[in-house]
C-alpha positions in Angstrom: 212.4 37.4 -40.7 209.9 40.1 -40.1 210.3 41.4 -43.6 209.8 38.0 -45.1 206.5 37.6 -43.2 205.3 41.1 -44.2 206.4 40.8 -47.8 206.5 37.2 -49.0 207.5 38.2 -52.5 210.6 40.0 -51.3 210.3 42.3 -54.3 212.2 45.5 -54.1 211.2 48.8 -55.7 212.3 48.9 -59.4 213.3 51.8 -61.5 209.8 51.8 -63.1 208.0 52.0 -59.8 210.1 54.9 -58.8 209.5 56.6 -62.2 205.7 56.0 -61.9 205.6 57.3 -58.4 207.5 60.4 -59.4 205.2 61.0 -62.4 202.1 60.6 -60.1 203.6 63.2 -57.6 204.3 65.6 -60.5 200.8 65.1 -61.8 199.4 65.9 -58.4 201.4 69.1 -58.1 200.2 70.2 -61.5 196.6 69.4 -60.6 196.9 71.3 -57.3 198.3 74.3 -59.2 195.4 74.0 -61.5 193.1 74.2 -58.5 194.7 77.5 -57.6 196.9 76.2 -54.7 199.9 78.5 -53.9 203.4 77.1 -53.8 204.0 78.2 -50.2 202.2 80.3 -47.6 201.1 83.7 -48.9 202.6 85.3 -45.8 206.0 85.2 -47.6 207.7 83.1 -44.9 208.9 79.6 -45.6 208.6 77.8 -42.2 209.3 74.1 -42.1 207.0 73.4 -39.2 203.8 74.9 -37.8 202.4 73.4 -34.6 199.2 75.5 -34.0 196.3 74.0 -35.9 194.2 77.1 -35.3 196.9 79.3 -37.0 196.3 80.7 -40.5 199.7 79.1 -41.2 198.5 75.5 -40.7 198.4 73.6 -44.0 200.5 76.4 -45.6 204.0 75.3 -44.7 206.0 72.1 -45.2 205.0 70.2 -42.0 202.3 70.7 -39.3 200.6 68.7 -36.7 198.5 66.9 -39.3 201.6 65.5 -40.9 201.5 62.7 -38.4 198.0 61.7 -39.7 199.6 61.3 -43.2 202.2 59.0 -41.6 199.3 56.9 -40.4 198.0 56.9 -44.0 201.2 55.1 -45.0 200.9 52.7 -42.1 197.3 51.8 -43.1 198.0 51.6 -46.8 200.9 49.2 -46.2 198.7 47.0 -44.0 195.9 46.9 -46.6 198.2 46.2 -49.5 200.7 43.7 -47.9 199.5 42.2 -44.6 195.8 41.6 -45.0 194.8 38.4 -46.8 193.5 38.8 -50.3 192.0 36.4 -52.8 194.5 37.6 -55.4 198.3 37.9 -55.2 199.5 40.8 -53.1 201.8 43.3 -54.8 205.5 43.3 -54.1 206.9 46.2 -52.0 207.7 48.4 -55.0 204.2 48.3 -56.3 202.7 48.6 -52.8 204.7 51.8 -52.4 203.5 53.1 -55.8 199.9 52.3 -55.1 200.1 54.0 -51.7 201.7 57.1 -53.4 199.0 57.1 -56.0 196.2 57.0 -53.5 197.7 59.6 -51.3 198.3 61.9 -54.3 194.7 61.4 -55.4 193.5 62.3 -51.9 195.6 65.5 -51.8 194.1 66.6 -55.1 190.5 65.8 -53.9 191.2 67.4 -50.5 191.9 70.7 -52.2 188.8 70.6 -54.3 186.0 73.0 -53.5 183.8 70.1 -52.5 186.1 68.8 -49.8 187.2 72.2 -48.6 183.6 73.3 -48.1 182.9 70.0 -46.3 185.8 70.6 -43.9 184.6 74.1 -43.3 181.0 73.0 -42.7 181.4 69.9 -40.6 184.8 69.9 -38.9 186.8 72.3 -36.7 188.6 73.6 -39.7 186.1 76.4 -40.4 188.9 78.6 -41.7 190.4 76.0 -44.0 191.0 77.2 -47.5 193.1 74.3 -48.8 196.7 73.3 -48.6 199.7 74.9 -50.2 201.5 72.8 -52.7 204.5 72.4 -50.4 202.3 71.3 -47.6 200.7 68.7 -49.8 204.1 67.5 -50.8 205.0 67.2 -47.2 201.9 65.1 -46.6 202.7 62.8 -49.5 206.3 62.3 -48.2 204.9 61.6 -44.8 202.7 58.9 -46.2 205.7 57.4 -48.0 207.6 57.5 -44.8 204.7 55.6 -43.1 204.9 52.9 -45.7 208.7 52.5 -45.2 208.3 52.5 -41.4 205.6 49.8 -41.6 207.7 47.6 -43.8 210.7 47.9 -41.4 208.7 47.4 -38.2 206.4 44.5 -38.9 202.6 44.3 -38.2 202.4 44.5 -34.4 204.9 47.3 -33.9 203.2 49.2 -36.7 199.9 48.7 -35.0 201.4 50.0 -31.7 202.9 53.0 -33.5 199.5 53.8 -35.2 197.7 53.8 -31.8 200.5 55.9 -30.2 200.2 58.5 -32.9 196.4 58.6 -32.7 196.3 58.8 -28.9 199.0 61.5 -28.9 197.2 63.6 -31.4 193.9 63.4 -29.5 195.7 64.6 -26.4 197.7 67.3 -28.3 195.3 68.8 -30.8 192.0 67.0 -30.1 192.1 65.5 -33.6 193.6 62.6 -35.4 193.0 60.4 -38.5 190.1 58.5 -37.0 188.3 61.6 -35.9 189.0 63.3 -39.2 187.4 60.5 -41.1 184.4 60.4 -38.8 183.8 64.1 -39.0 184.1 64.1 -42.8 181.9 61.1 -43.4 179.4 61.1 -40.5 179.8 64.3 -38.4 179.0 64.1 -34.7 178.1 67.5 -33.2 179.3 66.4 -29.7 182.8 65.7 -31.1 182.8 69.1 -32.9 181.9 70.9 -29.7 184.6 69.1 -27.7 187.2 69.8 -30.3 186.4 73.5 -30.7 186.0 74.2 -26.9 187.9 77.4 -26.2 188.4 78.2 -29.9 185.1 78.7 -31.6 182.0 80.5 -30.4 179.3 78.2 -29.0 
């Protein structure tokens, strides 16, 4: 019943939506390599998980604390594509998944551009940020896809609750989350930056 309400068309992913999603991910990988991104951390280790956001290994291995923000990307994308009312027909699940993947891949490429890297370094607590490794970006893309799948399975209210739980947990854990990240990139607030960097950065 929950799936019917969330996805009235009942459309399942087709071979073509899988193919298109795969091609988009491949294009993103090639674009990131073109931007000079390394495949994995230059340290030579291949850790699957890094918990310390202040470590030079953050954003260089498969998963890190910010992976949960990318799960939230998927939750939000699914809500925008399927649950919120639109004037025009909403896409079936297969196309919703493809569009979410496309947007996430586009963001990963943009995030690793000099423009956004410099913005992170200037306005957020990520003053040592030099961009993601390719494997980390792939982990972020897969986390977003997982968010889409979870949202479809859980329904609107449970997904909203999960989004809030992730956001609150991340604030307590690393003093950062998707909401704060967007705020600090778009409209930086110095008081937030001081609070986030207390004990880590000078001043």
